Every structure is written in structure tokens, then in C-alpha cells.
C-alpha positions, 0 to 999 in steps of 0.5 A: 740353936746349931747342932754340935759337929759331934751330934751332926756326925753321929746323926749322919752316920747313924742315918747311913747305919740304920739305912744299911741295917737291912744287909744281911752280910758284909758286902763283897769287895765286888759289891762295893766297887759296883756301889761306888761306880753307882755313886760316881754316876748318880747321888740321888734316888734310890740306887744312890741310897742303896749304894751309900748303904752297901758302902758304909756297911762294908766300911764298918764291917771289913777288915780290908779298909780303914776310914777315919771319921771326924770333924777334920774329915767331915767339916760340912756336917757342922754347917747349915745350908738352909735346907729343910732338916730332912734334905740337909741330913739327906745331902750331908749323908750322902756326902759322907757316904761319898767320902767313904766311897772315895776313901776305900776305892783308893785303898782297894785299888792300891791293896793298902789298908790305910785312911785316905782322906784326900781321895774321899774328899776328892770323891766328895767334891764331885758328889757335892757338885752333882748334888747341887745340880738337882737342887742349890745349896751351898757348903763353904767347907766343901767349896774351900776343899774344892778350891784347894784341890784346884790350887794343889794344896788339898793333899797336903791339907789331908796329910795335915788332918790325918796327922792331927787326928792320929795325934788326938787318938794317942793316949797322953803320956803317963808322967812318973812321979819324981819322989 
């Protein structure tokens, strides 16, 4: 039975959060930028796992960045890739960390605390290509994001997803009784 997207997202976030629980304090801006550069070069091995931990803990704990995580931002977490469960969760978690890395790198670079789904996706696409080079699997949603990036429509799609997420987070307007 397929796992719900919410459950898979929570599993991926929990995996990275638990993996990051060994860090004593919020990483510094310098620490997270170093971690991001590690993920740019390599998304497998212990260095990549340690970098992912640093990135996720920074995103969770720092007031300097804001990252929206939802099914619109992480469409791949609802997919099944035919890998063993541990490998699939590992790849999805690393892609989540890559999304967060690209998102917060943009915010740090631009000195703006504002979610940047587009930059997160671009980084995740690169990480996906590097993960696939290590062991074949296919994510239709990341390949679709990659196609949109190639044809110049990814930025607009990111804006639409962010707008939709913002609308869903707004409380419903209160109705006033007529009588």
C-alpha cells in the first residue's frame, strides 16, 4: 500500500532531524555554507550525511532563514522508485536536504529571509543527477522540474506553488451572522 505524501515527508524530515540531533548548537552561517558546498560536490557518503545534518538543523533553528516544506515543494516524497526502502528513504532525505540547501543558500546570498522554492529545486535537480550517477533510479517529478528548468518555466511554477502554499496557510475568513 503506498505511503501517504504527508507520512513520507514526515519520515524524510524526521530522518534528517534525528540524524542532526547530534549537533549541540545551531550551526553558524559559515558552517552551513561549508556544508552546502560539500553537498554541491558530493551527495553520498558520510561527509554528505554530516553536511545534510548541518543544513537541516540550521534551517530548523536559525531565524535567518525560512523554508516552506510541503507536498508542493517536495513532490518526489510521494513517489516510489523501486529501490529498497532504506535506499529510497536515504535518497529522498538527501534530496530534501539538497532542496533546503539551495533554498537557504539563496537567502543567505541575498540577505533576505524569504522562502526560495525555485533555488531549492535547482539545487535538488543537481543533487538528483549526482545521486543517479551513483545508482540508477528515476523520479518523474524531479525530471519534470528539470524539464521546466530547461524550458524556462520553473521559476513561474515555483512562484505558483509558493502562492498556493501561502493561501493554504491563511486562516479562513470569519463569517459574521446576518441577524
